[in-house]
N, C-alpha and C positions, 0 to 999 in steps of 0.2 A: 396175467395180471388180475388183481382183485378189482372188481367193479366198484367205482366210487360210491360212497353213501348217497350223494346227491342224485345219482342216476337211479339207484335202487329206491330211494324215497319217491322220486317223481313217478316211477312205474307203480309203486304201491298206492300212491294217492290217485293216480289215474284209474287204477283197477278197483280199488276199494273205497275211494273217497278219502278226504284228508283227516278224518277224525282220529285224534289221539286220546286214548283213555288212560288215565292215571291208575296206578296200583298203589293205593295209599292206605295201608292197613293200620290206621291209628286206633287207639283204644275205643273211642266212641263208636266207630263203625263196626269193630268186632262185636261190641255189645249189641248194637242194632241187629246184627246178623245172628244173635243168640250164641256167639262163640266166646270162649274164655280168652282173656287177654294174656295169652302165653304162646309158646312156640307152636303148639298143636293148632291153636286158633289161627295163628299167622299162616301156617301151611295150608289149612283148609280154605281160608279166605283167598289166598293167592292162586291156589290151584283152581278154584272155582271160577275166578275171573278169567284165567287163561283158557280153561276149557270152554267157557261160554263164548268168548269173543275172539279168540286167536285166529279164526278163519274168516273174520269179517271186518276187523279194524286194521288200519294201515300201521299204527304205531301204538305200543304200550309204553307208558312212562312210569316205571317203578320209582318210588321215592325211597332212597336207600336208608334214610334216617329211621324210618318205621321198622326196618329190618335190623339195623345196627343196634337198636335199643335192647335187643335180646341177646347181644353178644355173638359169640361164634356160631351158636345154633341158629340164630336169626340170619346171619350172613350165609350160612349153608342153605337156608330156605331161599334167600335171594338168588344164590347161584343157580339153584334148581329152577326157580321161576324164570330167570333169564334164558336158560338153556331150553326149557320147554316151550316158551313163547317163540323163540327164534326157530326151533325145530318145526313148529306148527305154521310158520310162514309169516308171522308178524315181525316188524322191526322193533327193536328195543332201544329206547332212549333212556339212559340211566340218569335220573335226576339226583345228582350228588353235589353239584355246584362247587366243585373243587377249584382252588386257586392258591398258588404259592409261588415260590421262586426256585430256579435252579434244579438241583437234584431231587428236591422234594416234589416239585411239580412233575418232574419226569417219573417219579415213583407213582404218583397219583395216576398219571397217564397209563403207565404200565398195568396198573390194577384193572383198568376198565377198557383200554384200547389195544392192548397187546393180544394178538389173535389166539395165543395158547393160554390166556388167563381164564380161570374159572368164571370170572365176572365179565368177560369180553362182551361188550355191547355195541350195537350199531352206531350209537352216538352217545355223547356225554354233555351234560350242562356244566359250564365252567364260569368262574367269576374273574373278570379282568381288572379288578380294582387294586391290584398291586402293579398295575401298568399292563397294557395290552401285550407288550413284549414278553412279560412273564409267562404267557401262554405258549411260547414257542415250542417247548418240548411236547406239549399235547398236540399242537398243530402238525409238527413233523411226524409224530407217531400215527396220528389219524390218517395222514396222507399215505403212509406206508401200509397201513392196515385196511384201507378202504373204508374207514369210519368217518364220523362227522363230529362236529362240536356245535353246541348252541351257547352263545355268549350272552350273558346278562347285559342288556342294553337299555331298555325302557320298561322296567318291571311294573307289575300291577299294584305292588304294595305302596301305600302313601309315603312311607319313610324313604323310599328309593329316590325321590326327587331331590333330596338335599345333596346327593352325590351326582346323580345322572343329569340334573339340570344345571349343575355348576358350570359357569362359563370360563373357558380357557382364555389365555392371552390372545389367541387368534380369533376370538369372537364366537367360536363354535362351542356348544356345550358338550359335556362328556358323553352323553348318550349318542349324539350325532357323530362324535369322534369314533365311537365303537362301530357304528354302522359303516362309516367310511373305511375303517380297517377291514371289515368283513367283505365289503364290496371289492377291495383290492385282492383279498384272498381268493375270491370267486371269479376273478377276471378270466374270461375266455372259456369257462367251464360250460359244458352242455350235457344234458338238457337243464341241469340245475347244479349249482355249486354245493359243496358239502359243509360249508361253514355258515351256520345260521345265527339268528339273533332271537333273544327272548323279548317279546314286545307285548305288553298286557292288552287284552281285549277290552279292558275297562277304562282305557285312557282317553276315549273320545277322539276328536279330530286331531290327527297327527300329520296334517298336510304340510306343516313346516319342516318335517323331517323327510329325508330321502330314504324311503324304505326299499327302493329297488337295488338290492344288494346282490342280485342274481343268486340268492340262496334262500333257504326256508326261513319262515318267521313263525316261531312257536308262540301261540297266543293263549296263555293261561287266563283264567277269569270267566270263562263261559260256564254258566250254570249257577252254582252256589254263590259265587262271588258277585253275581249280578248282571254280567253281560249275557246277551243272547246271540244266537247265530245271525239274527237280522241286523245286529249292530256292526258286524264285521266289515261290510263294505264302507261304512262311514269312517271307521277307524283306519283301515288299511288302503283304501283307495285303489289305485292302479296295481298295487302289489298283491291284491286279494288272491290271485291264482297261486301264490306261493305260501299261503298261510296254512299252518297246521293248528287248528283249534284244539285246545286241550280241555277235556271234561273229566272230572274225577268224581266228586260226591254226587253230581247230578245223575250219573249212571250207577255208581257203586251202592247208593242207598237203596236200590231196588233188589239187592241180593238178600239172602243167598239163592233165591229162586232163579234158575238159569234162564228160563223163558222170559222172566221180567227183566233181567239184565240185558238180554238180547233185544227185547222190545224197546227198552230205553235207549240203548246205543243206536238202534235203527232210527228212532225218532230224531235224535240229535243229528245223525248222518243225513236224514232227509231234509231237515231244516237247514243244515249247512249247505247242502247241494242247492236248495232253493235260493239261499242268500247269495251264493256264488253266481248263480244264473242271472240274478237281477242286479248284481254289483257292477 
């Protein structure tokens, strides 16, 4: 049987620390690196990040949109990036935020979660805002493939609140409802469930929410968006041990120098370890 994503993630976090580094080759970063905003620049950027960090970070999170904007050649670079990162021992969380219904959701799941797909990733971000039940095809295939999902629950963008803080008839808001669904998915899983939530590190005190979902909590917002590793215990409280802090620009802006990329990632990793130890 395929080992579940949650077990593989727990081991990677214990061995390498929980840092997740984004692979976000947007135009401004390519320019900062002295690269052209084309497929060649995209490939150079992605390969450099993987070669620099794949032996020392737990998770890479490529943002598919920055590859898709170059069409089929960009997607081919994304395929290679995913395969090379996984071959080097890092887990890959595909940041595609897919969400639809029925056969369309099933097709999205097959693109990223079917084991023989060229884009097969260890986990995928998904949007539940067509109803949590719409994610069922992805949940089923993730279980079959030993993969995971990260469901948008309490995101770091200010606009998210108009949906995620909307209160349902039962008195619970939408974000809390998503967390409850995920806790149910992860019931009884050891050492960690495979179905995680996206919860922004910039949101401040979340003690009114039950973040103990027995699954990972992807925490975007560390670095350029303003959150620091020291903020994490105050945001996540008792769930801090399952947090996967994501840093993108804070690390990537130090490229293309490999030593500088590694040094930046190690600084964030050390700060995160210190924060976890005192949280």
